[in-house]
N, C-alpha and C positions, 0 to 999 in steps of 0.2 A: 503494500500499500503506500509505497515510497512517495509517489507523485501524484496520489488520487486527490482530486479536488476537495473532498471531504477530510482529508487526513488531520487538519488540526482540530477540526470539530470532534472527529472521532477520538482523537488522543484526550480531549477533555471528558468524554463520556467515559472512556477506559479508565482514566484517573479516578473519576467519580466512583465508578462501580468498585474499584479495588478499596477505596475508602469506606464504601458502604458495606462491603461483604468481607474483606479479608487484610485490613490495615494492621492488625495486631496478631501476635502469636501468643496463645496461652503458654506461660512458662512451663519448660519440662514435657511439653507434648508438640505434635506438629499441627494442631489445631489452630487455624486462623479464625478471627471474628472481626467484625467491623461495626461502624456506628449503627448500621441497622439491627444488629443483634443487641447492642447496648440500649438503644432507644425502644426496643421492644420490651426491655424489662419494666418500662413505665406503661401501666396498662392504658389502653385505648389511646392516650395522647401520643405515646412513643410510636405506635404502630401506624397511626395516621400521619405523622410527621415523617416517617420513613416512606410513605407512599408518594410524597411530593417529588423527591427526586427520582424515584422510579418512573413516574408519570413523565418526567422532563425527558428521561432517555427514550421513552416510546414516542414522544413528540419530534425529538430531534431525528430519530430512526425513521419516522413518517417524511420529515423534511429532507433527508438524504436519500429518499426513494426506496426505502424498503417495501416490499410487495406486502399486500393486504393479508395474505395468509401468513406471512412471517410476524406482521404487526399483531395479528390475532395470537400467535403463539406467545409473543412477549406478553400480551394482555393477560393470558392465562397465567403466565409465570407470576406477574405482579399480583392478580387475583389469589393465587395460591398462597403466595408469601403474606398477603394481607389478611386473608381468612384464617389460615393455619397459624400464622404467626401471631394471631390475637389471643390464642388459647395460650393461658398461663402456664409456664414451664415447657409444656411440649411444644408451644410455638417457638421458644427461643432455642430450643433444640433443632428444630426444623430449620429456622432462619440459619444456623450455622453450617447445616449440611447442605441446603437447597441453592443459596446463594443466586437469587433470582436476578440480581443486577448483573453480575458477571455473566450469567447464561444469556441475558437480553443482549449485552454487548457482544458477546461471542455471535449470536445470530446475526447482528449487524456486520460484524468484522467479516463473516463468511460470505454475506451478500455484497460488500464493498469489494471484497477481492476477486469475487466471481465477475462482478461488474467491470473490473478492469482487465480481466482476461488472465488473471493468475489463479493458480489452484489455491484453496483455502490451507492454511497452515496453522499449526497448533491446535490446541484443545483448551477446554475450560481451564483458566488458571486456578492454581489451587494452593 
């Protein structure tokens, strides 16, 4: 995606998704968490607050030409994260493992790489 016209926008979304889903490592483990998981510890308000940047990723994906089918997949990821993430304790565990923002940015990455004619590279960052 070296010279892709959406490169800068994509990189901002990529950085945001990493902050939301995997910015911190739990000491003594390989488990990574982000601000989304931390915000989810605050009932209702935290989960709703975490939905706003997730919605921005969707909006930017649409602006960058992501097809409706893939936008729908991103929407399902956000909905699952919001609904299941709102369940006390179970939701926090789900957030740590599911990482909807990283998944959604990966969907966008694959689309943009296909769009520029190169094969998709990498997988979900972990």
